[in-house]
Structures are given as C-alpha cells and as structure tokens.
N, C-alpha and C positions, 0 to 999 in steps of 0.2 A: 750505437753508444754501450752496448754488451760487449763489444768484439768477439759475438759469437758467429761461427763461421756457416754462411748459406750456400757453400759448396765445401767437398770435398778439397784440402788443400793440406801437401807439405806431407802424408801420412797419415792424416788428424780426417775423419771421417765428419760431415754435415750434419747441421743442426735437426734433430729427431722432433723436434717440438715437445721434449718430454714435460717441458715445466717445474724441473726441480731444480732450476739454477742455482737458485737461492739457498743455500746451507747443505747443501749437497754438491756430490759428485758431477760427473758426466760419462754417462758410458759411453759416446761416441770422441769423445775429446774436442768436440765444437766449441765449448764454454770459453772463453776467455781467462781462464787464470791461469798460476804458474805450477800449478798441476799440472795440466793439461797442453800451456800452450810452449814449458821452457824444458820441464826438468827433465820431461822424454830426451826431449834433442840432447839435452847437455851429456846423458848417459849415452847415446850413438855415437859419442865422439870419444869413447874409452878413457877420459881424461877425468872426467866424475863418477863419484863413489858417492851411493849414500849410507851412510851407517845407523840404523833404524834404532827407534828406541834408545838412543844414547841422549844423554844427559850431560852437557856442560856445566862445568862447578863454577870453575877459575880459570880467567885468561891469567900467565904468569908472564911478569915482566920484569929484564935486568935493570943495573945499578943505572945504567943511561934512559930508562925508562920503555925500551921497546919491549913488544910483547913478541917471545919466544917459545911459547907451548901453551896449547889449551888443558886442560885437566876434562877429562868427563868418566862419569858412569856408563858403563857396556850394559848389554840386554842382560846381563847376569849380573849387576849392580858394580861390578871388580872395576877399581880404577885404572884406567887408563891415559895416555899424553900422546899428542901428538905435535909434532914441530912444521912450521912454514914459516916463509918470508913476510907472507901477508894474511891478516885474518879479517875476516870478515863478521859482524853481527848485524841479524837480523835475524830476532827472537819475538819482536814485534816492539812496541814503548817502554809494558811496563817491562815485561824479564830482560829487556836490552839494558835497561835502567837498574838493575837487578846484578845483572848481572859483571858488569863494569862495576858498583857499589860493592859486589861481594871480592872484585878482583885487587886486591889492595897488594900494592908492593914497595920496594925503597924507595923509588921517584913518586907511586903513587898512594900515598900514607891514607887520606879521604876513599880512594876507590880509583880505579885504572881509570884516566881522563879527568881526573873531577880537580882540578888544580881551582876554577873556579867557584866550586863548589854549584856548578848549576847540573850535573847529572842526578836527572830525575824529578827535577823544575819546570814549570812550563809544562806540566802532565796537560794534553789538549783533546778534546772531544768534539764531535760533534754534537748539536741538541739535537733530540729526540723530541718525534711525533708523529703521529698519523694520524687517516680518517678515512672512513670509506661512505658507501652509500651504493643503492640497492637500484638494478632496473632490470624491471621485470619484463619479460619476452611479450606477455600478454599484452601490456599496455603501449611497445616499443615495436612493433612488428613491421616498420618502415625500416630500423634503423641496422641494417645487416653486421654490421659491426660485435654484434652484442651475443650472436651462434658463431661469431669466427672461433674455428680453429687454434688457431693461432695464442700463440702465449704471452705475448708482449705487447704489450702497447706504447712505452717508453716516450712518451711527452715528459718533457723538463720544460718547467717557467722562468724563468730568470727575469722575469719583469721587476722583481723585489728585491736582486742583487742588493740594489743601491735603496735602500727606503727615505723618501721625503714625507715626513707626515706631520701635519701641524701638531699632535701631542708627542711623536719620539723624535721630533724634530731628522735633521739628515744625518745615516748612519748605515753601514752595512748592514744587507740583509741576508739573502739565502735561498736556496733553492727549493722549488716544489715540483716535486715528480711521483707523477701519475704512472700504476700499473696497476695491472689485475692480481687480485686475490691469490696466496701461493695457494697451491693441489692438494698439500699434503692431507691429506682425511684425517690425519691424527688430529690435525692442531683446526679443520673445519667441525670434527667431532666435540672437540675442548669446546671453541664459542660457542656452538650450539646450548650445548649444556649450562653453561657459565656465561652467557650474554650478558650484555649491559642492562636489558629490558627482564632478566630475572630477576626476582625481589631476591630482598638480602638472606642466604640461607636456602633458598630453593635450589634445586637441582633438576632439570630436564631430566626424564630417563624415560625407558623402556617405550612405548607406543609415543607418548608426545614426540621423543626424540629422535624417533624415527620421522616422525612427520616433519620437524623444521630440518633436519638433514638432506629430504626430500626437496621441500621446497628450498633450500640453499643450494642444489647441488642442480637439480634439474628446469625450476623456474624462473630464475633470474642471472644476472650475471654482476660482479659485484666489482666497482674500479673505485681504486684504492690513490690513497695519496699520501707522501712523506715528505716531510720536510729537511732540511738540511742545515741550521743557521750558525752565524757566527758562535765561536766559543772564544771570549777574551782569554791572549794569555795573561797568566797571574803565576807569581812565583810562589804565592799560597798553592794552587794547586802541584802538586808534588808523588811523589815516589821516593820511598826511605826501606831500609831494612829493619825489620822485627829485631830487635833484641835476644828475645826469648822465645821462638818458633823456627823452628829448622823441619823443612821438607825430607822424603825416606832419604835422599842422597846426602841428609848431614850439610845440606846450605841453608843459610837464612835465607824465609822468606821475604816477598815484599811487602809492603804496608803504603795502603794507597788508600792518599788523600784528594778526593776530586775537590776543588771549588769552584764553584758556577759563580759568575759576575752575576750583579741582578740584573743588567741589563741584556744577557742571553735570555731569560726565561722573559723577556719584555719582548723580545725579538723574535722567539719564538711563537708568542701570543699571535703578534702580529699577522705571521706567515700562516698560521694554524686557519686562524680567522678567516684570512685570503683563499686556503684551500676549501674552506667547507663552504665559502661562496659560489668556488667556479661547480663545484658536486651539484648543488644548487641551483645555478645557470644551464648545467647541464639535463636538469631535470629527475636530478636522481631522490629517488623518495630513503625517509628514513637516514639523511648525510649525519655522521654520529663520530667521536673520536675516541681515541685513547683513553682513561679515565685520568691519566697526568703526563705532562709534557712539558718541554724547556728544559728538564735535566739530562746528565750523557747517556749517549748511544756509545752501548757498549760495544757492538763492532764495527766503531772507528774511531780509534786511538793515535793519538800521536803526541808529539814533542819529547821532553825528555831527556834529548840528546840536542837541543837546536843547533842549524849551521849558522856562520857569520863570519865574518873579518876578524874582530876582536876575539884572541881569546878567554880577554876578561871577561867578555860578554854574552859567551856562546863555549860549545863542547866541540864542534866539529868545525873545519873551513869550508870554501864553498864548493868541495869537492867530496865534501862528506869523511872526509879525511880527521881524524882524531890532532887536533895542534901539541898536544902532550906526546902523542904515540903516533909517530909517523907511517908505519907499519900500521895501521888497526882503521879500518872504517866501519861507519853503520849504516845500514844501505834500508832499513825496514822507517817507518812514519817518525821515527826518533827524533828525523834531522825539522823537520816538520816546524819553522816559528807562528803559523796559523795554522786553521783549518784548513782555511780557504773558502768555507761557506759553499761547498759541494761536497757528494760524495768524493774521497780520494783515495782511492785504492788506484785507480788508473793512473793518479800524481805519482803516486809510489814504485809502482812500476816502471816508467816514464826515469824518475830519477835515477832507480837505479840500472838502471840499464846505460844510462850517461857516466854513472861510476865504474861502471865495471869498463868501459873505454880507458877511465883514468888508472885505473888498476891495471888493466894492461901494459900502457905508455908504460908505468911503473915498474912493469917488471920488466922492461926490455923490448915491448912488444909481443906481435906472434907471432911464435916460430910454427912453422908447417913442416 
C-alpha cells in the first residue's frame, strides 16, 4: 500500500525499516515518493534540469491566451524568464490557484484560465481525525506482532466507505487506516510531556518525564488509526488573492477560506467512533482520540482547478489541460472534483503519469 521497495530495484535500495517514511526523506530511496522514485530517473535522462530555490511568480500569456513564458526569481532574487511550448503547474492546490490568479493577461483579466471564475474554488481537504491505544507487552505475551521490528501495520478498513446508518442515513463515508505511531523521539517526548491526561497547565519534566518516556518506548506497543472522510465540495471553500499582503518576491499571497459542510463532521464523528470500537475489540488499553477532529487535514489538499467537460463548470479538461490555454496543464491535486474518502496522494501520482502521456502526444511523441 505504501509502494515501498522490499528489495533492490532499478538503482534504488530496499527498505531499511527506519520507520521515518512519514514527514521525512528516505536514505535508501525505497520510499514511494516522487523525490525517490521519479526525479532521479528524470535527471539521468539529461533532459531534465532542476533549478533549486527558484520561485515562479507569473505565467505570461499572449493576446491569444497562450502561455509564452514563465517569470521567476532565482536563488539570488533576480528576475528570470523561461520560454517553452508546454507549461505544467504542480505547486499544490493552494499555490497553483494562487499562481494562476496572479497570472493575469490580455485574454485572462481575472487570472490565467479563470474565465469560468472557478480557479481557487471548491478547495478540498480530507477530514482529519486520529486515535490510538496501548498494548502492554506484559499483558499480551502471546501476541508476537507487538515486538515485531517491522515498522508498518498497513491495515485499511473500508467497511464504512458507504454508510447506511439509522441516524445518518445513506451517504459516502470514508477509510479507517491503522498504523504504528511515528518513531520520531521529539514527537514522542512532546506527547508524553503534554499528553491529554496531564492536568491543564501542568507539564511533565525531569524524572517523571523520563519515566513516562521509558514506559512508552519499552513497555508497550501503540496502535494508531487515522480517518479519511469525504469532504463535500463547496464553492465557498476557496483560495483568493490577498489584496494587501505580498511575499518576499513581491507576489500577492494566497488567502485561504476553508468551508466545511456540517455533514463532514458528522461523517468524521461516525468514523472516529468506529475506530475506537476496533481498538477496544482488539483489547487496547486507554483508547483515546485527538481533542478535535472533523476539520481539514492540511497534508491532503485538492480542488481549486477541477477538471470536467464543461468549460463553464470546470477549469481543466479531462486530460488536465486548461480549457482556455491549451498549452497549460495542472497535474497536482487541484484537478480533483472530490477527495474520494481515501488518502489521495497516489491518485495524484497516477493521474500525473496519465497526463504526461497526453503531453508527450501533444509534443509529437517521444523522440529517441
């Protein structure tokens, strides 16, 4: 499920089970990320160049609406330009919308590809929620998995992807994903110093904190669940341009207006309750959840340039090509009209590879 290499392949080494996949890079390049799996391969072709610490501030279009060049600030802050026949925007949903809205031109007075007024609208997230429980080694000696050195559990339940409940009715639900707690010692230290059972205003420190850390690390395994629920698309959830504030490169910054439909929290609460039930059924001690849930998960962001067949109701066509600028593609999560009730990173990867084939066709095929 994580696309982690179990053995050496194509110049990349097998997983070393360090456990730091989430939020970190990968020393062996076994991780299923674009940084490990795609960029090194692209560089080896000698047809790809990375210009680090460069910030694109505007895409310039001509009188026909075609994008002709990109303006960017280099590592020294100097204004540079680059011309191309095809441009691909993949800055993440918020920043991609910001770039397009800041790229006004003769045929795009409201922002590049924004004749429909939909660039920035229908900003999507996944609903956020998590919980965990403890499994003490001394009480569960028969459970060999508790002391396993493997870092992954990878069990995702989609029993509630479609909900049919007497109170909620029939609706789209989501995914409950089970995994081990992240091994980052800094995060562990913070959690044990400020954990939810600590009285307000009190912090564990010194020997009491050391005792808690020893107990957490050496005496028990900790199983976590995360929920990924449906975030209903809504025009009110959007990205606009701040008219007053500019970044260090002189570009207007994004102003984010997340709107969560009440059903999002209802669905998240239902999924959270099921996750706690599973922990209890497994025999977990002290199952608990994060203090608040149901809001936006800021590491899963999509929408703002949704694709479709109607230029009045979408920004991109079905191949993620802008309706109003045929040499412009958007290949990050911006294209998505729904979050899908799952972690959608690999949906973005798969779609980007599909769109890459369309770009190659538009450029006349692969030239050996």
